[in-house]
N, C-alpha and C positions, 0 to 999 in steps of 0.2 A: 503495500499501499504506500503512496507517494506521501510524503510529509507535507504537511502545508506550510508554506513559509511564513516567518515570523511578521507581524506588523512592523512597518517603518516609518520613520518621519522625515521628511526632506528638508535638507540644511540647504541653505543658498551657498552657491562657491566663493561668494565673497567673504561669508563667515567661516567656512572651512578653512579656505587660505589664510585668513588671519589667525585661527586657532591654530593651523600648524605651525605659522611662524612665529607665533607666541612660545608653543612648546619646544621649538628648535633654538631660539634665542637664549630661552631660560637655560638651554642646556649646553651653551658655550658655543653655538654656530653664531658666525657674524651675519648682521642683518641682510646682506647682499647674498650670502649663501642660502640663509635662511628661505631667502624669497626664490631662488630657484629649485630648491628642493620642494617647497611646499607647491609651486607651479606643477612641477611633475606630478605629485601626489593628487592635488585636485584633477589636473587634466586626466589621469587614470580613472577616476572615479567618475567625472564627467562623460567619459567615453564608455562606462559600463564595465571597465576593466577593474573593478574593485577588489580584487585580489592584490592589486599594485599601488593603492590609495592610502588614505589616510588610517586605516587599520593596521598598517605596517609600523606606523609610530612607535610602539610600546616596544618592539624589537629593536630598532634603531637606538632608542635612548637607552634601552639596558646595555648596549653596546658600547656606548659613548662612557657610561657610567663604569663599565667595567675596563675601559681602557683600552679598547682594541680597536674603536672607531674613533679616529681623530676628528674633532670639530671643526679644525681651523689651521692645518699645516701648510707649510709651502707648497706650492704645484708646479714646480720645474718642467718647462716644456724645451726639449732639445730638436732643432731642426736638422735632420739626417740627411736631407736632400731637398731639393727646392720644392718637392710635392710630397714630403713623407717626415712626419716628425713624431716624436715618443713625449708622451706625458707621465711624468710619476706622480700618482695619485696621493702617495704617502699614507695610505691607509685611511682616506676619508670617504666622503659619500661617493659612489657612483653617479649621483644625480649632479654633483657640481662638477666631477671629472669628465663625465659625458658632455656636459653643456659647454664646456672651455673647447673639449675635443672637436665637436661639431662646429663651434664656432671658427676655431682657426682653420679647420678643413674648407669652411665657406670661403675665408681669406685667401687661403692658396688658390682655390677653384677660381675666384674672382680673376686671379692673373694668368693661373696656368691652365685652367679648365676642369682641374680634377686636385682634390688634396686627400690625402691618407692620413691618418693620427692613429698611432696605437697607444693604449692605456696599459700601464702595470700597476699593482700593488693599489688596486682600487676594492670598492664594496659594492653591493647589490646596487644595481642601477634601475630599478623598476620596471617601468614600461618603456619597451624599446621604442614603439612610436613615438614617445616623445622627442625623441632626436631626430628621427626621421622630419616632422613637423617641424621642428626648429628649422631645419635646412629648406624644408618646402616653403615656408613662408617668405621666404626669400628669393625663392624661383630656382632652387637647387634641388637636385635627387641625391639620394643618400641611402647608403648599407650601414646597417648597424648591427655587428656582432659581438656577442659576449659569452664568455664561459661560465660554468656554474659549478656548486658542490655536487657531490655524488648523490643521482637519484635514480638511475636508471640503468640497467644493465646493456651491454654491448649485447649485440644481437647472437644468440645462441647461448649466454650465460645468464647466470642467476644473481651474481653479485652486484649491487649498484657499483658501476664507476664513471659513468658518463653525467654530464648535468642536464637539466631541461632547458639548455641554452638557447635562447630564441634566434631565429632566422628572421631579420627584417630588412625590407627594401621599401623606399618610398620614393615616388615620382610625382612632381606637382601636375596638375592638368588645368583645361579651361573652364568652361561653363558646365560641363560635365562631372567636374570634381577631380580630384586626384586619385592615385592608386597607392595604397598603404598595407603591406601585406607584413606582419608581425605575427608568427607563428613558432609555437612550441615544437621541438621534433618530437615530442612524447604524445601520446593520445590527450593527455590534460596537463595544464600546468599544475605544479604543486600547490600555488596559492589557492586554485578552487577546491582541493582537497583540504587544505587548512580552513578556508571558508565555511564548508560544510562542517568541519568539527567545531567550528566556533558557535556555528548557529544550531548544531545539535541536528542535521540533516543527513540523510544518505548519499551516498554517490553512486551512480550506475556501474554496474558490473563491467568489466573489460577496460576498467580505468588503471587500477593497480592490484598489484599482490600483496598480501600479508607477508610478514616476516618468515613464514613458512612456505612461501611460493604459492599461496593459493588464492585465488579470484576472489574479491571481498568489496563489500558494499558497505563497509564501515570504515569512515575516513580516518580515524583514530587507528586502527588497524592497519589502514594503507600507508599512513605516514613511517610507520614502524617498517614498512618493506619496500617496495619498488614503484614506480609508475612504469607503464609499458610504451615501448617507442611506435609512433606511427608509420604502418606500412612495413613492420618489421627491420629488414636490413636497411631499408630508407631510411628511417628516422634514426636508425642508429648512425649510420653514415653522415647525417646532417649533424648529429651530434659532435661527433668526432671532427668534423669541419668547424664546427664553432670552438671547438676546444683547441684547434690548432691556431685558428686565427686570433682568438681572444688570449689565448695563454702562451701558447708555445713559441708564437712568432713575437711575441712583445716582451718575452722573459719574465712574465707572470707564471703563477701557480697553473699547472695543468696536468692531465692524467691522473684525476681523482684527487689532486692535492690541494684543490680550492676547499677551504674550511665551510661547514653549514652554519650559518648565521645563527641558527635557532638552537644547534645542538652544541655549538663549541663557542660560548659566550667569554672564554678566556684567551681565545686566539683570532688572530687578524685573517680575514679571509682570504686575500690575494687573488682576487678577481682579475681577469684582463678583458680589455675590449679592444675592439677594431673598427674604425670608422672610416668610410670612403665617401666622400662628396664629390658631385661633379656637375658640371652644366650640362642637362640633357639635350640642348638644341645643337651640341657641337657639330655633329655630322651632317646635320641638316642645312638649308640655305637660311633659315630665321627662325626665332622664337616662335614667331606666329604658326609656322607651319608644324612645328613641334606639337602646339597647345593643339591646332586643328587634328591631326594625326591620334593624339590622346582621347581627344574626345570622340573620335569616329570608333576608336577601338573599345571605349567603354560602353557607347551606345550600343553597338553591335553584339557585345555579351549580354548587355540587359535585355536586349529586345530580342535574344534567341527563343525560339519555339521552346517552349516550358514541357517539361517531364509531366508523368501524370501525378497529381496532387500538388504540385508546386505552382504557388501563386505568384510570386515574384523571384526574379533573380538578381542576385547582389554581387557588385565586385567587391574587392578585399578592401576594406575600411568603411565601406559605405554606411554599413549598419551602425557603427561606432560614431560616425559623423554625423547621423540622424539622431542617435541619441544623446549627443553631446549639444545638439541645438535644442533637445526638448528640456535636458535638466540643466542647463544655463538659465533657464526661465523659471522652470517649476521647481529647481533644486533637486540635491542628490540623496537617495533614500539611506538611512541607517536604521539598523534595529536599536530598539531601548540598551540592549545589552552592550551593542557597539558603543554607543554613546556614554553610556554610563563609565566603559571601561577608559575611555579615551578622557572623560571628566576626572576620573581617579588618576591617571597619568599626569593630568595638568597639576592637580594638586601635589604630586610626587616631586614636579620639578620646580614648586614654588609660582606658578603661573596661576593668574585668577580668571584664564580665557576660558569661554565656555561655546559648545556648539549650539546650545539654545539658552536664549536669556530667561 
């Protein structure tokens, strides 16, 4: 029997942003970096990716308090070639490192058409689409790769080794919108399993195995086991690719050495990221031609003859864009337990901020 979802209260994105910023600044994060982190968290909630939104704050603050997540370290950037740079995140928030990296990629792409930035010694960077959209707003296309802690077995194995590291690519569009593909190589992101556990909900079978290698619909047991790769060896291969680009190439942790931010509060994560920003119209005669071609592709996909039972065909990022428009006006839904937990966090760090006045 399906579990009824708990009732929710809608919180304005402005209130959510102010709340997150207050929590972070009261935890030693400078205001400019706190705003960047809050931007990413609220954007995830607005787009319906609430597994990477404000409810992640308690975990981040716990890591600051344990001294393994640095709130305000220097972030040295080394220019390796005219179009390739390396950023040392010094074990701070992946949001901050990712934003700096994508912005530097844009600056290189302005001059050379492309810019690649590797990031080492970072932390969890949340929703990968945050960085794609940051580049797309300026008219650039981007890839955003990251590795992650052990959660998924290599195909044919039973022990977790690979991360649920998202593959993400975004390209700006014209009147029909852009293309934003942000996907985990696993059947489901672990954040959705944590969300179900937090809300007391069951998960579908086929998402994960428990510690004994058995299919389970209990999110608590699933978190003790492994999530499964999409398409078997295909998902496993994608996860390896993310580990190569994010960790191996950047000099960050890889091959199962990235620490789990929830299980190892006494250890730094060592996450690595890899970003490529480029001007999408370079091979064409004009930017207008590029935008027209993107509009044509998106329209052809959306207007394809529908299969039985399908009412609408969506392109990657379209559902999230629509949800964001709705929730910017109507607010972001939070359960009572989630609001209470976040208010308790505020008290812990000495902030009087509240999601509900």
